C-alpha positions in Angstrom: 27.0 12.2 70.1 28.1 12.9 73.9 26.8 10.4 77.2 24.9 13.5 77.8 23.4 14.4 74.6 22.0 9.9 74.2 20.9 10.9 78.0 18.7 13.7 76.9 17.5 11.8 73.9 16.0 9.0 75.9 14.6 11.7 78.5 11.5 11.4 78.5 9.9 15.1 79.8 7.2 17.7 78.8 6.7 20.9 76.8 5.1 23.3 78.3 6.2 26.4 75.4 5.3 25.4 72.1 3.3 27.8 69.8 2.1 25.6 67.2 2.4 27.9 64.8 5.8 28.5 64.7 6.2 25.2 64.3 5.3 25.4 60.3 9.0 24.6 58.7 9.3 25.8 55.4 8.3 23.0 53.3 5.1 23.0 55.0 4.9 26.6 54.4 4.5 25.9 50.7 3.1 22.5 51.1 -0.3 24.6 52.6 0.3 27.5 50.4 0.2 25.2 47.1 -2.6 23.5 48.8 -5.4 26.9 49.4 -3.5 28.4 46.7 -2.3 31.1 47.9 1.1 33.4 47.2 3.8 33.2 49.5 6.6 36.3 49.3 9.3 33.5 48.9 9.8 31.6 45.8 12.0 29.1 47.3 12.5 27.1 51.0 16.1 28.6 51.0 14.9 32.2 51.3 12.5 31.2 53.7 14.9 30.2 56.2 17.4 33.0 54.6 14.5 35.5 56.4 15.1 33.7 59.9 17.2 36.0 60.7 16.3 38.1 64.0 17.9 40.8 65.6 14.6 41.2 67.7 10.9 39.7 69.0 8.7 42.3 66.3 11.4 40.9 63.3 10.2 37.5 64.1 6.5 38.4 64.5 6.2 40.0 61.3 7.5 36.9 59.6 5.6 34.8 61.8 2.5 36.6 60.8 2.7 36.2 57.3 4.0 32.7 57.6 0.0 31.7 59.3 -1.9 33.7 56.2 -0.7 29.8 54.5 -3.0 28.2 56.9 -6.7 27.6 56.2 -8.9 24.8 56.3 -9.1 22.8 59.3 -6.6 20.1 58.1 -3.7 22.7 57.8 -4.2 22.9 61.1 -4.5 19.4 62.2 -1.6 17.9 59.7 0.8 20.9 61.7 -0.4 19.8 65.2 0.1 16.2 64.0 3.9 16.9 62.1 4.5 18.5 65.9 3.9 16.2 68.0 5.7 13.4 65.7 8.8 15.9 65.9 8.0 16.0 69.6 7.4 12.2 70.7 11.1 11.5 68.4 12.3 13.9 71.3 10.3 11.4 74.0 7.8 14.3 74.5 5.0 12.6 76.8 2.9 15.3 77.4 3.0 19.3 75.7 0.5 22.2 76.9 0.5 24.0 72.8 -0.5 27.1 72.4 -2.5 29.2 69.3 -3.6 32.5 68.4 -6.9 32.5 67.2 -6.7 36.6 66.6 -4.3 36.1 64.1 -6.9 33.3 62.3 -10.0 35.1 63.3 -8.5 38.7 62.4 -7.5 37.1 58.8 -11.3 36.3 58.5 -11.4 32.1 59.3 -13.6 31.1 62.0 -12.8 30.4 65.1 -14.3 26.6 64.9 -11.3 26.0 61.9 -8.2 26.5 63.9 -9.6 24.7 67.2 -11.3 21.8 65.6 -8.6 21.5 63.3 -5.8 21.4 66.0 -7.8 19.2 68.7 -8.2 16.7 65.7 -4.5 16.8 65.6 -3.9 16.1 68.7 -6.4 13.6 69.5 -4.6 11.7 66.7 -1.5 12.0 68.2 -2.0 10.9 71.2 -3.7 7.3 69.1 -1.1 7.0 66.7 1.5 8.3 69.3 1.3 7.8 72.8 1.4 11.9 73.1 -1.1 13.6 75.7 -1.2 16.8 75.1 -3.8 20.1 76.1 -4.3 23.4 74.4 -4.1 26.9 75.6 -5.9 29.5 73.8 -3.3 32.7 73.6 -4.7 36.8 73.2 -2.4 38.7 71.0 -0.7 41.7 74.0 -0.8 44.6 70.8 -5.0 44.5 70.2 -6.6 45.7 72.9 -8.3 44.0 75.9 -11.6 44.3 73.8 -10.5 42.1 70.9 -9.5 39.5 74.1 -13.2 39.7 75.5 -14.3 39.4 71.9 -12.2 35.6 71.5 -12.3 34.3 75.0 -17.1 34.7 73.9 -16.3 33.1 70.8 -14.1 30.5 72.9 -16.9 29.1 74.7 -17.9 26.0 73.2 -14.2 24.9 73.0 -13.7 25.6 76.8 -14.1 22.1 78.2 -11.2 21.1 75.5 -9.2 24.5 76.1 -7.1 24.3 79.4 -6.3 27.5 79.4 -5.2 31.5 78.1 -2.1 32.6 77.7 -0.1 36.0 76.6 2.0 36.4 73.7 3.1 39.1 71.2 4.8 42.1 71.1 5.8 42.4 75.1 7.4 45.5 74.8 4.9 48.6 75.9 1.9 46.1 76.7 2.2 45.3 80.2 0.5 42.3 81.5 -2.2 45.1 83.9 -3.8 46.1 80.3 -5.5 42.2 80.1 -5.9 42.3 83.8 -9.8 41.9 83.9 -10.1 39.0 81.2 -8.0 37.3 83.0 -9.7 37.3 85.7 -13.2 36.9 84.2 -11.1 33.7 82.6 -10.0 32.6 86.1 -14.0 32.3 86.7 -14.7 30.2 84.2 -12.1 27.9 85.4 -9.4 28.5 82.9 -5.4 27.7 83.9 -3.8 31.2 83.7 0.1 31.9 82.0 1.7 35.1 80.6 4.8 35.4 78.6 6.3 38.3 81.2 10.3 38.9 81.9 11.5 38.0 77.9 11.9 41.8 76.4 10.3 43.2 79.2 11.3 44.1 82.5 10.9 41.9 85.9 8.1 44.6 86.5 5.9 43.5 83.5 6.6 39.7 85.7 5.7 41.5 89.2 2.2 42.5 86.7 1.8 39.0 85.7 1.5 37.4 89.3 -0.5 39.8 91.2 -2.1 41.0 88.7 -3.5 38.0 86.0 -2.4 35.5 89.3 -0.4 33.2 86.5 -0.3 29.7 87.4 3.0 29.7 85.5 5.4 32.1 83.8 6.9 32.2 80.3 9.4 33.0 79.6 11.4 35.5 82.8 14.5 35.4 82.1 14.8 39.6 82.8 13.4 38.1 86.8 16.9 37.4 87.4 17.2 41.3 87.3 15.3 41.3 91.0 16.8 39.6 93.4 13.5 39.8 95.7 11.5 39.2 92.4 13.5 35.5 92.1 13.1 34.2 95.7 9.1 35.3 95.3 9.5 32.9 92.0 11.7 30.0 94.4 9.2 30.2 97.4 5.8 29.8 95.1 7.4 27.2 93.8 6.2 29.4 89.8 6.8 27.3 86.9 9.9 28.7 84.5 8.8 28.0 80.9 12.6 29.2 79.5 13.5 28.4 75.7 16.6 29.1 75.0 17.0 28.8 70.9 14.9 31.5 71.1 16.9 33.6 73.5 19.2 33.3 71.1 17.7 33.2 68.3 16.0 37.0 68.9 19.2 38.4 71.3 17.9 37.8 74.4 20.6 36.6 75.3 24.2 37.5 72.9 25.8 33.9 74.0 24.1 31.1 74.9 27.2 30.0 77.1 25.9 33.4 79.3 22.1 32.0 79.6 21.0 32.4 83.3 19.7 28.8 83.3 22.5 27.9 85.4 22.0 30.6 88.0 18.4 30.0 88.2 18.9 26.5 89.0 21.4 27.8 91.9 18.7 30.4 93.0 16.2 27.1 93.5 13.7 28.4 90.3 11.4 25.4 88.9 13.1 25.8 85.0 11.6 23.8 82.3 13.6 23.9 78.6 11.0 24.0 75.7 11.4 25.1 71.7 8.6 28.2 71.7 9.4 28.9 68.0 10.7 25.6 66.8 10.2 26.1 63.1 12.0 29.6 62.6 14.5 29.4 66.6 16.1 26.5 65.1 15.5 23.3 67.3 12.7 21.0 68.5 12.7 20.3 72.4 16.0 18.0 72.2 17.9 20.9 70.5 17.2 23.1 73.5 18.8 20.7 75.6 21.7 19.6 73.8 22.7 22.9 73.2 22.2 24.3 76.6 23.6 22.1 78.0 26.8 22.1 75.9 27.0 25.6 76.0 26.7 25.9 80.6 27.6 22.7 80.9 24.9 21.6 82.1 25.1 17.8 84.7 23.1 14.5 84.2 21.1 15.1 87.2 20.6 19.3 86.4 18.8 17.8 83.2 16.7 15.5 84.8 15.6 17.6 87.7 14.6 20.3 84.2 12.6 17.5 82.9 10.8 16.7 86.6 10.2 20.1 86.4 8.1 19.8 83.5 5.6 17.5 84.3 5.4 19.4 87.9 4.7 22.3 86.5 2.1 20.8 84.1 -1.6 21.0 84.2 -1.7 17.4 84.0 -3.8 16.3 87.3 -1.3 14.5 89.8 -2.4 11.1 89.1 -0.6 11.2 85.2 2.1 13.7 86.9 3.0 10.8 89.0 2.9 8.7 86.5 4.9 10.8 84.5 7.6 11.3 87.3 8.1 7.8 88.3 8.8 7.0 84.0 11.0 9.7 84.6 13.2 8.7 88.0 13.0 4.7 86.4 14.6 5.8 83.4 17.0 8.3 84.9 17.9 5.2 87.6 18.1 2.9 84.8 
């Protein structure tokens, strides 16, 4: 382990781009399948891992939705969440803001409450057991229509005091943010924060739409913003947080080589970059794996790594007092 690896290992940080269904490890998939008597199209754990060879986002989504079918009970969602938080805690994650995809579950017949109550119970257990705080973000599946998103927002109403925001994920190309303008307007009226995946595979214009039409508070991915200098300048001037996911970008061929990842240029141009694991069970690593792999590939410095961790707290939806406390912890640790 290098000195920088050791520094990353102890660095307090937040994770802001984590799909909880994407933390379903192959071993868990088999355990939940046995528990719920669900047939899965794999003979063993090795066969599942071999299937995690993607050439694009859609290849991944096809297996992601199949894997989610083993999640059937509140206990499953509780256990899935707590397993993620234990890994996050081992990576010195102090706070996490996790996505879930209710439509993935309601469309196969599960009540909204099964996923929501199970995840919230797992989040509460993680805070009690590990001291890791968290917030829950409801994502709309962009390959479905806006009416389905409105129905999901309606179904979520009894939980909105425990859901911090809404997001937009799934197949990006062909499903621009503008498709969901009205439902994002409604979510904002309801007091929810707004985030969206844009500029992962979609063009810079999708990022513009997310900013102007969805009025997002945080940008998920955003890599292709770098193709538009005026957009980059705007993101920097507005202090927009980008939740970048290096190993995901590599696995889904958003970048062909981590050494060519845009994070160093993003930092040079003043963008508020954070590093996150996205769907870690599928993409080969949790948050510290992403920090270490990118640092090694592009030569991040200790100061840059510390800045990225600071950005993760500043870009979170924690209140000002909690942000200040987390940033003070980070600063004290880095100085020591």
